[in-house]
Legacy VTK file of the C-alpha trace (Angstrom):
# vtk DataFile Version 3.0
C-alpha trace
ASCII
DATASET POLYDATA
POINTS 69 float
14.903 -8.621 -2.273
13.047 -10.579 -4.548
10.623 -8.662 -7.472
7.519 -9.923 -7.439
5.170 -9.666 -10.542
1.893 -7.560 -9.927
-0.922 -9.638 -9.733
-4.783 -8.560 -7.745
-3.659 -11.184 -5.022
-0.448 -9.783 -4.283
-2.035 -6.581 -3.951
-4.613 -7.906 -1.986
-2.041 -9.310 0.092
-0.960 -6.469 0.806
-3.344 -4.498 1.683
-4.026 -6.813 4.493
-0.862 -7.038 5.962
-1.001 -2.965 5.679
-3.859 -3.234 7.754
-2.833 -5.830 10.240
0.837 -3.675 10.957
-1.566 0.116 10.993
-3.812 -2.155 13.957
-1.197 -3.738 15.464
0.719 0.044 15.912
-2.086 1.546 16.602
-1.505 3.666 13.243
-4.467 5.283 11.327
-5.001 3.313 7.471
-4.576 6.105 4.944
-4.558 3.799 1.454
-6.830 3.819 -0.608
-9.724 0.902 -0.738
-8.925 -1.260 -3.681
-5.244 -0.217 -3.240
-5.529 2.652 -6.897
-3.831 5.863 -6.256
-7.048 8.466 -6.780
-4.475 10.721 -8.822
-2.146 8.595 -10.958
-4.611 5.503 -10.503
-1.894 2.870 -10.475
-1.905 0.471 -7.549
-0.071 1.742 -4.753
1.273 -1.950 -3.681
2.555 -2.231 -6.955
5.767 -3.856 -7.486
5.966 -5.474 -4.139
8.990 -3.736 -2.466
7.147 -1.513 -0.360
7.236 -3.555 2.921
2.917 -2.683 3.369
3.231 -5.106 6.633
6.645 -2.878 7.695
6.043 0.247 7.499
3.151 2.870 7.428
1.644 3.386 3.857
0.862 7.075 3.528
1.145 7.827 -0.129
1.667 6.689 -3.555
5.301 5.598 -4.415
4.349 6.584 -8.090
3.206 10.141 -8.071
3.897 10.989 -4.355
0.136 11.975 -3.526
-0.305 12.107 0.134
-3.537 10.078 1.760
-3.098 12.285 5.079
-4.510 15.521 4.475
LINES 1 70
69 0 1 2 3 4 5 6 7 8 9 10 11 12 13 14 15 16 17 18 19 20 21 22 23 24 25 26 27 28 29 30 31 32 33 34 35 36 37 38 39 40 41 42 43 44 45 46 47 48 49 50 51 52 53 54 55 56 57 58 59 60 61 62 63 64 65 66 67 68
């Protein structure tokens, strides 16, 4: 998969894709508003390789904090 430079626009698109994925699959939306992890402060959509519109995001891919608890 092509690696993209992280931008706010991409993060916004990824968050939108995650919301659509959750809605279409009747899943709860767990990602933090704006995409910033409350533990490490990194954006959970950073890097553009996590498939926000293809998988249920339940935790931070950087520090592994779960958003389900």
